[in-house]
N, CA, C and O of each residue as an XYZ file, in Angstrom:
288
protein
N     -31.640      4.262     72.540
C     -31.027      2.993     73.151
C     -31.968      1.935     73.371
O     -33.002      2.243     73.963
N     -31.791      0.606     72.964
C     -32.645     -0.411     73.173
C     -32.386     -1.134     74.505
O     -31.256     -1.470     74.858
N     -33.607     -1.373     75.291
C     -33.240     -1.942     76.522
C     -33.127     -3.511     76.295
O     -33.693     -4.013     75.323
N     -32.436     -4.248     77.140
C     -32.414     -5.701     76.966
C     -33.694     -6.285     76.976
O     -33.832     -7.101     76.065
N     -34.667     -6.142     77.695
C     -35.847     -6.798     77.767
C     -36.744     -6.528     76.505
O     -37.609     -7.335     76.164
N     -36.499     -5.347     75.819
C     -37.121     -5.038     74.581
C     -36.494     -5.675     73.425
O     -37.155     -6.011     72.441
N     -35.286     -5.841     73.518
C     -34.448     -6.392     72.302
C     -34.831     -7.770     72.177
O     -34.856     -8.239     71.038
N     -35.175     -8.597     73.283
C     -35.427    -10.054     73.175
C     -36.881    -10.112     72.908
O     -37.294    -11.244     72.658
N     -37.794     -9.115     72.901
C     -39.009     -9.328     72.785
C     -39.915     -9.529     74.088
O     -41.144     -9.480     74.111
N     -39.135     -9.743     75.072
C     -39.800     -9.916     76.411
C     -40.568     -8.602     76.995
O     -40.132     -7.465     76.815
N     -41.661     -8.866     77.656
C     -42.180     -7.534     78.300
C     -41.412     -7.342     79.498
O     -40.860     -8.262     80.101
N     -41.382     -6.081     79.847
C     -40.702     -5.577     81.003
C     -41.562     -6.203     82.275
O     -42.784     -6.354     82.280
N     -40.719     -6.509     83.275
C     -41.531     -6.990     84.566
C     -41.841     -5.654     85.265
O     -41.015     -4.769     85.491
N     -43.336     -5.633     85.620
C     -43.845     -4.499     86.225
C     -44.078     -4.968     87.705
O     -44.533     -6.069     88.016
N     -43.710     -3.997     88.549
C     -44.134     -4.156     90.029
C     -44.710     -3.004     90.408
O     -44.690     -1.990     89.710
N     -45.326     -3.099     91.676
C     -46.164     -2.161     92.233
C     -45.205     -1.088     92.947
O     -44.439     -1.460     93.836
N     -45.261      0.140     92.571
C     -44.261      1.062     93.248
C     -44.657      1.162     94.792
O     -45.837      1.418     95.032
N     -43.835      0.995     95.784
C     -44.096      1.008     97.186
C     -44.689      2.292     97.608
O     -45.422      2.309     98.597
N     -44.410      3.476     96.879
C     -44.695      4.769     97.449
C     -46.027      5.309     96.959
O     -46.806      5.879     97.723
N     -46.286      5.108     95.595
C     -47.528      5.598     94.990
C     -48.514      4.474     94.492
O     -49.633      4.787     94.087
N     -48.095      3.180     94.523
C     -49.005      2.235     94.078
C     -48.926      2.030     92.450
O     -49.484      1.088     91.889
N     -48.364      2.766     91.947
C     -48.472      2.781     90.407
C     -47.480      1.588     89.854
O     -46.853      0.868     90.630
N     -47.418      1.473     88.557
C     -46.529      0.367     87.900
C     -45.079      0.963     87.869
O     -44.781      2.128     87.605
N     -44.341      0.059     88.152
C     -42.724      0.456     88.032
C     -42.077     -0.655     87.352
O     -42.324     -1.814     87.686
N     -41.164     -0.335     86.305
C     -40.456     -1.335     85.541
C     -39.508     -1.819     86.507
O     -38.898     -0.937     87.111
N     -39.229     -3.053     86.806
C     -38.282     -3.740     87.612
C     -37.295     -4.285     86.761
O     -37.298     -5.475     86.445
N     -36.283     -3.310     86.300
C     -35.116     -3.737     85.344
C     -33.904     -2.736     85.713
O     -34.064     -1.665     86.299
N     -32.701     -3.242     85.288
C     -31.629     -2.181     85.359
C     -31.674     -0.844     84.702
O     -30.906      0.074     84.991
N     -32.674     -0.780     83.745
C     -32.966      0.437     83.006
C     -33.701      1.446     83.932
O     -33.582      2.647     83.687
N     -34.411      1.051     84.922
C     -35.166      1.856     85.904
C     -34.171      2.096     87.008
O     -33.889      1.150     87.743
N     -33.562      3.381     87.212
C     -32.612      3.712     88.093
C     -33.084      3.653     89.610
O     -32.314      3.479     90.556
N     -34.549      3.834     89.713
C     -35.084      4.049     91.017
C     -35.787      2.920     91.497
O     -36.392      2.974     92.568
N     -35.757      1.816     90.739
C     -36.359      0.479     91.050
C     -36.082      0.175     92.581
O     -34.942      0.256     93.040
N     -37.209     -0.188     93.367
C     -38.504     -0.761     92.925
C     -39.556      0.549     92.759
O     -40.746      0.370     92.500
N     -39.031      1.742     92.921
C     -39.948      2.955     92.751
C     -39.922      3.233     91.216
O     -39.099      2.820     90.399
N     -41.030      4.042     91.008
C     -41.414      4.293     89.557
C     -40.709      5.560     89.114
O     -40.590      5.830     87.919
N     -40.225      6.365     90.121
C     -39.706      7.765     89.850
C     -38.629      8.099     90.956
O     -38.463      7.422     91.971
N     -37.942      9.201     90.633
C     -37.076      9.762     91.743
C     -37.764     10.426     93.051
O     -37.336     10.483     94.204
N     -39.095     10.958     92.433
C     -39.928     11.479     93.444
C     -40.400     10.547     94.438
O     -40.300     10.821     95.634
N     -40.967      9.338     93.985
C     -41.336      8.279     95.004
C     -40.208      7.699     95.848
O     -40.335      7.348     97.021
N     -39.021      7.633     95.083
C     -37.811      7.182     95.980
C     -37.511      8.174     96.945
O     -37.272      7.770     98.083
N     -37.473      9.465     96.707
C     -37.172     10.542     97.741
C     -38.141     10.663     98.716
O     -37.914     10.905     99.901
N     -39.334     10.474     98.157
C     -40.456     10.425     99.439
C     -40.348      9.405    100.320
O     -40.452      9.670    101.518
N     -40.156      8.268     99.962
C     -39.878      7.051    100.849
C     -38.633      7.293    101.833
O     -38.669      7.066    103.042
N     -37.561      7.774    101.149
C     -36.226      8.240    101.827
C     -36.537      9.178    102.988
O     -36.019      8.998    104.090
N     -37.466     10.279    102.716
C     -37.931     11.186    103.706
C     -38.513     10.643    104.887
O     -38.300     11.052    106.028
N     -39.387      9.535    104.500
C     -40.242      8.913    105.626
C     -39.383      8.248    106.532
O     -39.637      8.237    107.737
N     -38.229      7.607    105.979
C     -37.318      6.821    106.850
C     -36.525      7.830    107.642
O     -36.340      7.658    108.847
N     -36.043      8.897    106.984
C     -35.175     10.005    107.575
C     -36.030     10.615    108.820
O     -35.472     10.839    109.895
N     -37.355     10.860    108.626
C     -38.089     11.538    109.748
C     -38.620     10.464    110.785
O     -39.260     10.788    111.786
N     -38.297      9.149    110.457
C     -38.754      8.084    111.397
C     -40.176      7.968    111.398
O     -40.781      7.738    112.445
N     -40.850      8.135    110.119
C     -42.257      7.977    110.083
C     -42.492      6.382    110.024
O     -43.563      5.919    110.418
N     -41.402      5.500    109.492
C     -41.628      4.068    109.563
C     -41.148      3.672    110.975
O     -40.032      4.032    111.349
N     -41.950      2.949    111.764
C     -41.471      2.529    113.027
C     -42.004      1.093    113.238
O     -43.089      0.827    112.721
N     -41.408      0.217    113.887
C     -42.167     -0.926    114.300
C     -42.703     -0.779    115.788
O     -41.943     -0.261    116.606
N     -43.829     -1.156    116.149
C     -44.544     -0.893    117.257
C     -43.940     -1.639    118.268
O     -43.482     -2.748    117.995
N     -43.868     -1.136    119.523
C     -43.144     -1.831    120.692
C     -44.198     -2.368    121.462
O     -45.251     -1.734    121.396
N     -44.182     -3.352    122.158
C     -45.032     -3.906    123.112
C     -44.898     -3.369    124.312
O     -44.613     -4.171    125.202
N     -45.026     -2.152    124.643
C     -44.832     -1.478    125.825
C     -46.134     -1.555    126.619
O     -47.228     -1.527    126.055
N     -45.994     -1.651    127.909
C     -47.120     -1.751    128.964
C     -47.744     -0.279    129.089
O     -47.008      0.702    129.201
N     -49.014     -0.189    129.066
C     -49.690      1.053    129.247
C     -49.377      1.711    130.647
O     -49.120      0.978    131.602
N     -49.392      2.815    130.756
C     -49.093      3.608    131.967
C     -50.287      3.482    132.931
O     -50.185      4.072    134.007
N     -51.297      2.851    132.697
C     -52.347      2.674    133.639
C     -51.956      1.591    134.682
O     -51.653      0.439    134.370
N     -51.990      2.044    135.876
C     -51.647      1.231    137.158
C     -52.656      0.047    137.259
O     -52.365     -0.926    137.955
N     -53.731      0.101    136.639
C     -54.719     -0.924    136.708
C     -54.594     -1.956    135.693
O     -55.291     -2.970    135.742
N     -53.782     -1.759    134.819
C     -53.470     -2.655    133.732
C     -52.890     -4.121    134.191
O     -51.881     -4.137    134.897
N     -53.392     -5.111    133.876
C     -53.015     -6.401    134.252
C     -52.597     -7.209    133.042
O     -53.335     -7.472    132.093
N     -51.225     -7.604    133.191
C     -50.903     -8.362    132.040
C     -51.188     -9.883    132.296
O     -50.658    -10.524    133.203
N     -52.105    -10.396    131.375
C     -52.414    -11.635    131.439
C     -51.473    -12.684    130.768
O     -51.742    -13.885    130.771
N     -50.447    -12.202    130.240
C     -49.476    -13.264    129.659
C     -48.564    -13.535    130.682
O     -47.654    -14.312    130.392
N     -48.605    -12.988    132.020
C     -47.712    -13.629    133.056
C     -48.364    -14.722    133.767
O     -47.739    -15.290    134.663
N     -49.535    -15.077    133.474
C     -50.148    -15.988    134.156
C     -49.879    -17.481    133.911
O     -50.473    -18.332    134.571
């Protein structure tokens, strides 16, 4: 099977795989895009499922001597 980007002579668009940092073809022919492989896709999904990816919260420390200078 000839891929559309190869048929026209264009080079495939390569992006950095978010999981491993390797090259990944960003085209409909890559079922795992933007990842380079099923392994990288599943690894990323597992990190989300285990809540490894979190946005840090701006919680006050439990230290009673903590002084919030943004309230001044």
